[in-house]
KENU-389253 format. One record per residue: residue in one letter; x, z, y of N, C-alpha, C in turn; residue number from 1. Coordinates in Angstrom, 1 decimal. Each point is the difference from the previous one (the first is absolute). Last residue first. Layout:
REM residues N
['A', [X, Z, Y], [X, Z, Y], [X, Z, Y], NUM];
...
//
This chain:
REM residues 93
['X', [-3.0, 10.2, -19.0], [-2.1, -1.4, 0.5], [-0.8, 0.6, -0.1], 93];
['X', [5.2, 1.2, 1.1], [-0.9, 0.6, -1.0], [-1.3, -1.3, 0.8], 92];
['X', [4.1, 0.2, 1.9], [0.9, 0.0, -0.9], [-1.7, 0.3, -1.3], 91];
['X', [0.2, 0.2, 5.4], [0.2, -1.2, -0.7], [0.3, -0.3, -1.4], 90];
['X', [-2.5, 3.4, 1.7], [-0.2, -0.9, 0.4], [0.3, -1.1, -0.4], 89];
['X', [2.4, 4.0, -0.1], [-0.7, 0.1, -1.1], [-1.0, -1.2, 0.2], 88];
['X', [3.0, 0.4, 3.1], [0.7, -0.3, -1.5], [-0.7, 0.2, -0.6], 87];
['X', [-2.0, 1.5, 3.8], [0.1, -1.5, 0.0], [1.0, -0.5, -0.8], 86];
['X', [-1.1, 4.5, -0.1], [-1.1, -0.7, 0.2], [0.6, -0.9, -0.2], 85];
['X', [3.6, 2.2, 1.1], [-0.5, 0.0, -1.9], [-1.5, -0.2, 0.0], 84];
['X', [3.1, -1.7, 4.2], [-0.8, 1.1, -0.8], [0.1, -0.2, -1.2], 83];
['X', [3.8, -3.0, 2.4], [-1.6, 0.3, -0.3], [-0.6, 1.2, -0.5], 82];
['X', [4.2, -1.5, 3.4], [-0.3, 1.0, -1.1], [-1.3, 0.0, -0.7], 81];
['X', [4.2, -2.7, 3.4], [-1.7, 0.6, 0.1], [0.2, 0.1, -2.0], 80];
['X', [3.7, -0.8, 4.5], [-0.8, 0.4, -1.2], [-1.1, 0.1, 0.1], 79];
['X', [3.8, -1.8, 3.5], [-1.1, 0.4, -0.4], [0.2, -0.1, -1.1], 78];
['X', [4.5, 0.6, 2.1], [-0.8, -1.4, 0.2], [-1.4, 1.1, -0.8], 77];
['X', [4.7, 0.4, 2.9], [-1.1, 0.8, -0.8], [-0.5, -1.5, -0.1], 76];
['X', [5.5, 0.3, 0.0], [-1.1, -0.3, 0.6], [-1.2, 0.6, -0.2], 75];
['X', [5.8, -0.5, 0.2], [-1.0, 0.2, -0.7], [-1.4, -0.8, 0.7], 74];
['X', [3.7, -3.6, -0.2], [-0.2, 1.5, 0.5], [-1.2, 0.8, -0.4], 73];
['X', [3.1, -4.0, -1.7], [-1.5, 0.1, 0.3], [0.1, 1.5, 0.5], 72];
['X', [4.2, -3.7, -0.4], [-0.2, 1.2, 0.0], [-1.8, 0.4, 0.4], 71];
['X', [2.7, -4.6, -2.7], [-0.5, 0.7, 1.6], [-0.2, 1.6, 0.0], 70];
['X', [2.6, -4.5, -2.6], [-0.8, 1.5, -0.3], [-0.2, 0.0, 1.4], 69];
['X', [0.1, -5.1, -1.9], [0.8, 1.1, 0.7], [-0.7, 1.5, 0.1], 68];
['X', [-1.5, -4.4, -2.0], [0.9, 1.1, -0.9], [0.5, 0.6, 0.4], 67];
['X', [-3.1, -3.6, 2.0], [1.7, 0.1, 0.5], [0.6, 0.5, -1.5], 66];
['X', [-4.6, 0.2, 0.2], [0.2, -1.4, 0.1], [1.5, 0.0, 0.2], 65];
['X', [-1.8, 3.9, -0.5], [-1.0, -0.8, -1.2], [1.1, -1.3, 0.5], 64];
['X', [1.7, 4.8, 1.8], [-0.4, -1.3, 0.1], [-0.8, -0.9, -1.3], 63];
['X', [0.5, 5.5, -0.8], [0.8, -1.5, 0.5], [-0.9, -1.2, 0.3], 62];
['X', [1.0, 6.2, 0.6], [-0.3, -1.5, -0.7], [0.4, -1.3, 0.2], 61];
['X', [0.9, 5.7, 0.0], [0.5, -1.2, 0.4], [-0.5, -0.4, -0.9], 60];
['X', [-2.6, 4.1, 2.2], [1.5, -0.2, -1.1], [0.1, -1.4, 0.3], 59];
['X', [-3.1, 4.8, 1.8], [1.2, -1.3, 0.2], [0.5, -0.7, -1.3], 58];
['X', [-4.7, 2.7, -0.9], [1.1, 0.2, 0.7], [1.0, -1.2, 0.7], 57];
['X', [-5.2, 1.7, 0.2], [0.4, -0.9, -1.4], [1.6, 0.2, 1.1], 56];
['X', [-4.9, 3.1, 0.1], [1.5, -0.4, 0.6], [1.1, -1.0, -1.0], 55];
['X', [-5.5, 0.4, 0.5], [0.7, 0.8, -1.0], [0.9, -0.7, 0.7], 54];
['X', [-5.3, 1.4, 1.7], [1.9, -1.3, -0.2], [0.0, 1.0, -0.5], 53];
['X', [-5.4, -0.7, -0.6], [1.1, 1.6, 0.8], [1.0, -1.5, 0.0], 52];
['X', [-5.3, 0.4, -1.8], [1.0, -0.7, 0.6], [1.5, 0.9, 0.7], 51];
['X', [-4.2, 0.5, -3.7], [0.7, 0.3, 1.0], [1.1, -1.0, -0.1], 50];
['X', [-5.9, -0.2, -2.5], [2.0, -0.2, 0.1], [0.5, 1.1, 1.1], 49];
['X', [-5.0, -0.3, -1.4], [0.3, -1.4, -0.3], [1.8, 0.0, -0.2], 48];
['X', [-2.6, 3.9, 0.0], [-0.5, -0.9, -1.1], [0.8, -1.4, 0.1], 47];
['X', [0.7, 3.0, 4.2], [-1.0, 0.5, -1.5], [-0.4, -1.2, -0.5], 46];
['X', [3.4, -0.4, 3.3], [-1.4, -0.6, 0.4], [-0.4, 0.5, -1.8], 45];
['X', [4.6, 1.1, 3.6], [-0.9, 0.1, -1.4], [-1.1, -0.2, -0.1], 44];
['X', [5.1, -0.5, 2.9], [-1.2, 0.0, 0.0], [-1.3, 0.1, -1.2], 43];
['X', [5.4, 1.6, 2.9], [-0.5, -0.4, -1.0], [-2.1, -0.3, 0.3], 42];
['X', [5.3, 0.2, 2.9], [-1.2, 0.7, -1.1], [-0.5, -0.9, -1.0], 41];
['X', [3.4, -1.1, 4.0], [0.4, 0.9, -1.1], [-1.0, 0.5, -1.4], 40];
['X', [-0.6, -2.6, 4.4], [0.3, 1.4, 0.2], [1.1, 1.2, -1.1], 39];
['X', [-2.0, -4.9, -0.5], [1.3, -0.3, 0.9], [0.0, 1.9, 0.7], 38];
['X', [-4.2, -0.8, -2.8], [1.7, -0.3, -1.2], [0.9, 0.3, 0.8], 37];
['X', [-4.0, 0.7, 2.9], [0.6, 1.1, -1.4], [1.3, -0.4, -0.4], 36];
['X', [-1.6, -3.5, 2.1], [0.3, 0.9, 1.4], [0.4, 1.2, -1.0], 35];
['X', [-2.0, -2.9, -2.2], [1.1, -0.8, 0.5], [0.4, 0.9, 0.3], 34];
['X', [-4.5, 0.6, -0.7], [0.9, 0.1, -1.3], [1.0, -0.3, 0.4], 33];
['X', [-2.6, 0.0, 3.3], [-0.2, 1.0, -0.3], [1.8, 0.5, -1.4], 32];
['X', [-2.1, -4.3, 1.0], [1.3, 0.0, 0.8], [0.3, 1.7, 0.0], 31];
['X', [-3.3, -2.0, -2.1], [1.3, -0.4, -0.5], [1.4, 0.2, 0.7], 30];
['X', [-5.2, 1.7, 0.9], [0.5, 0.0, -1.3], [1.6, -0.4, -0.2], 29];
['X', [-2.1, -1.8, 3.9], [0.6, 1.6, 0.0], [0.7, 0.0, -1.1], 28];
['X', [-2.2, -4.1, 0.0], [1.7, 0.2, 1.1], [0.2, 1.6, -0.2], 27];
['X', [-4.4, -0.2, -1.8], [1.2, -1.3, -1.4], [1.2, 0.1, 1.2], 26];
['X', [-3.3, 0.6, 2.7], [0.1, 1.4, -1.2], [0.8, 0.1, -0.5], 25];
['X', [-0.6, -3.4, 2.8], [-0.2, 1.1, 0.6], [0.5, 1.0, -0.5], 24];
['X', [-2.5, -4.1, -2.0], [1.7, 0.1, 0.3], [1.0, 1.3, 0.9], 23];
['X', [-4.8, 0.0, -0.3], [0.8, 0.1, -1.7], [1.2, 0.2, 0.1], 22];
['X', [-3.0, -0.9, 4.1], [0.4, 1.3, -0.6], [1.0, 0.2, -1.2], 21];
['X', [-1.4, -4.2, 1.4], [1.2, 0.8, 0.9], [0.4, 1.2, -0.6], 20];
['X', [-3.8, -2.9, -1.8], [1.8, -0.1, -0.2], [0.7, 1.0, 0.4], 19];
['X', [-4.5, 2.7, 0.3], [0.2, -1.6, 0.5], [1.6, -0.2, -0.8], 18];
['X', [-4.0, 2.9, -2.2], [1.5, 0.5, 0.8], [0.2, -2.0, 0.4], 17];
['X', [-3.6, 1.2, -3.1], [-0.3, 0.5, 1.3], [0.9, 0.0, 1.3], 16];
['X', [0.5, -1.2, -5.3], [-0.6, -0.7, 1.4], [-0.6, -0.1, 1.0], 15];
['X', [3.0, 1.2, -4.1], [-0.6, 0.7, 1.2], [0.1, -0.7, 0.8], 14];
['X', [1.6, -1.4, -4.0], [-0.9, 1.6, -0.3], [-0.6, 0.4, 1.1], 13];
['X', [2.3, -4.3, 0.9], [-1.5, -0.4, -1.3], [0.0, 1.6, -0.2], 12];
['X', [3.8, 0.3, 2.4], [-1.8, -0.8, 0.9], [-1.1, -0.1, -0.6], 11];
['X', [4.1, 0.9, -2.4], [-0.2, 1.3, 1.0], [-1.8, -0.3, 0.4], 10];
['X', [2.6, -3.2, -2.2], [-1.2, 0.8, -0.8], [0.1, 1.0, 0.6], 9];
['X', [2.3, -2.7, 2.3], [-1.5, -1.0, 0.1], [-0.4, 1.1, -1.0], 8];
['X', [4.0, 1.2, 1.2], [-0.1, 0.1, 1.2], [-1.7, -0.6, -0.6], 7];
['X', [3.4, -1.0, -3.2], [-0.6, 1.9, 0.5], [-0.7, 0.1, 1.1], 6];
['X', [1.7, -4.0, -0.8], [-1.1, 0.0, -1.1], [-0.5, 1.1, 0.3], 5];
['X', [3.6, -0.7, 2.5], [-1.4, -0.7, 1.2], [-1.4, 0.3, -1.8], 4];
['X', [4.8, 1.7, -0.4], [-0.5, 0.6, 0.6], [-1.7, -1.0, 0.4], 3];
['X', [1.8, -0.3, -4.4], [0.9, -0.2, 0.7], [-1.4, 0.7, 1.4], 2];
['X', [0.9, 0.2, -5.6], [-0.7, 0.0, 0.8], [0.6, -0.2, 1.1], 1];
//
């Protein structure tokens, strides 16, 4: 599902809301998750899963085109762990 499909599904389920209002809600939702992760926090949605960040250490990489070695700095990357209910829905009929 892409963002526009999400907006359409929400509009279908909530016809009393204007498209602009639905778009604003979705924007706020994703912005709050992004801000919390940027601060180093965690976002947990019960029954769905948890968003967090993980630290990747610096390493020596390789340019695949030239074969030259390059230093890759340490960085934080987003991480998602599915909740118990979500894993159950995905793995049981």
